Residue, then its C-alpha position, 0 to 999 in steps of 0.5 A: m389210186d394208191s397212197k404213198h405213205a411213209s414216215p413223216e420225213p422227208s417233206y419234199v414232194s417227189g418229182a413224179v408229181t404232176t398235179t397238186a390240189k387243195i382240199l378242205v376237211v370240214g365239219h362241225f365242232a368235235v367231229g374228227k377233222t384233226t384226227f382225220i388229217g393226222s391219220l392220212s398226212e404223210i408229213s407231220p401235220l400242222r395243228t393249231e389246237e389250244r386247251m379249252t378253258q372255262a371261257s368256252a364252257h357256255v360257247d362250245d357244245l360238248r354234249g357229243a364230245p364230253d371228253k374233248v379238252t382241246t379245239t382247233v383255233a385256226l387250221d389243221f394241215g397235212r399232205l397226202t400223195l395219191d400217184e402223181v397227185v398231191l393233196y394239201l389237206f386243210g382242216t377248218p375249225g368247227q365253231q361258229r365264232f371261227m367261221q370268218l377263217w373260211e373265206d380265206m381257206a376256201r379260196g383256191a380249194l378244188g373241193a371239200l370233204i364234209l365229216v358228219d357225226p350220225v348222232r348229230l347230223v343237225d350240227s352239219f347244216p350250217v357247214i353244208e351251207l357254208v360249203e355251198q356258199y363257197g361253191l365247192e363241190y363236196a362229198v360226205a363222210v360219216n365218221s362212225f366209231t362203232p357199227d351201231d352208228q352206221y345208219p343207212e345211207e338213205e337215211i343220212r341222205e334224207a336227214l342232210d337233204l343231199l342231192p342224189d349225186t352227192p357221194v356218202s361214204y362211212c369211215d373211222a377218222r382214227s384209221r388211215e385205211s378208212a379215212g383214205r377210202a373216204l377221201i378217195t371217194l371225194v377225189q373221184h367225185l371231183l375228177s368225175r365232175a371236172a371231166c363232165s364240165p369243161a368250165y369247171s375244169s378250166a375254172r380250177 
C-alpha cells in the first residue's frame, strides 16, 4: 500500500476512497503515541495535551521519560490515506487514571497498534490486557530511538507473552516512513484475519 501524504490542508477525503477504518494507537505513558500519530497524519492532528503539574508528580512514572512536560488527557486524532482506504487514528492516554476513556474509544475500532518501549516492557502488560479485554486484533510496534534498543524479536515476544501470529515490528515514532511501516504491518494483519474469518469480517 502506498501512503498519500500531502500538506495538512485540504482536510477532505478523496472521492476514490472506498473504505474507512478506525485504528487505535495505544501504549503505556510516554511511549510515543502522540509523536507517532503526528508523524503520520495527513491532516493537522488533534492533540489534547496539557502541561504536567506537581499534582501528577507522584502519579505518573517519569523514570523512562524524565524530560516529558506534557501528557495526553483525552485523545490524539489523525488521518492517513492508504490507496483507497482511509485510516482514522485514535491515540489513547497511557495513564491508569484515564483508562475509563478506553471503552468509548474502542467501540467500532477495527484493531489496535500497541507501541512498546523495549526498556519498559513490563509497563505494556496492562495495555495488552485492555486491548484483549475489548476483543481487538492487534500488532506490536517496538518504538526504538537507537539501535541499542532493538532487542531480538524472540526476546520481545517472550517478554510480552505474545501469540505466535501477533505481528511485531520496530519503528521510530519520529519518522513518518518508519511509523508508516509499523502501521501497514497492522493493516496487513487485520486484512489477513478478515480474509480468514468471515464472522470477523461481517462483525466489523
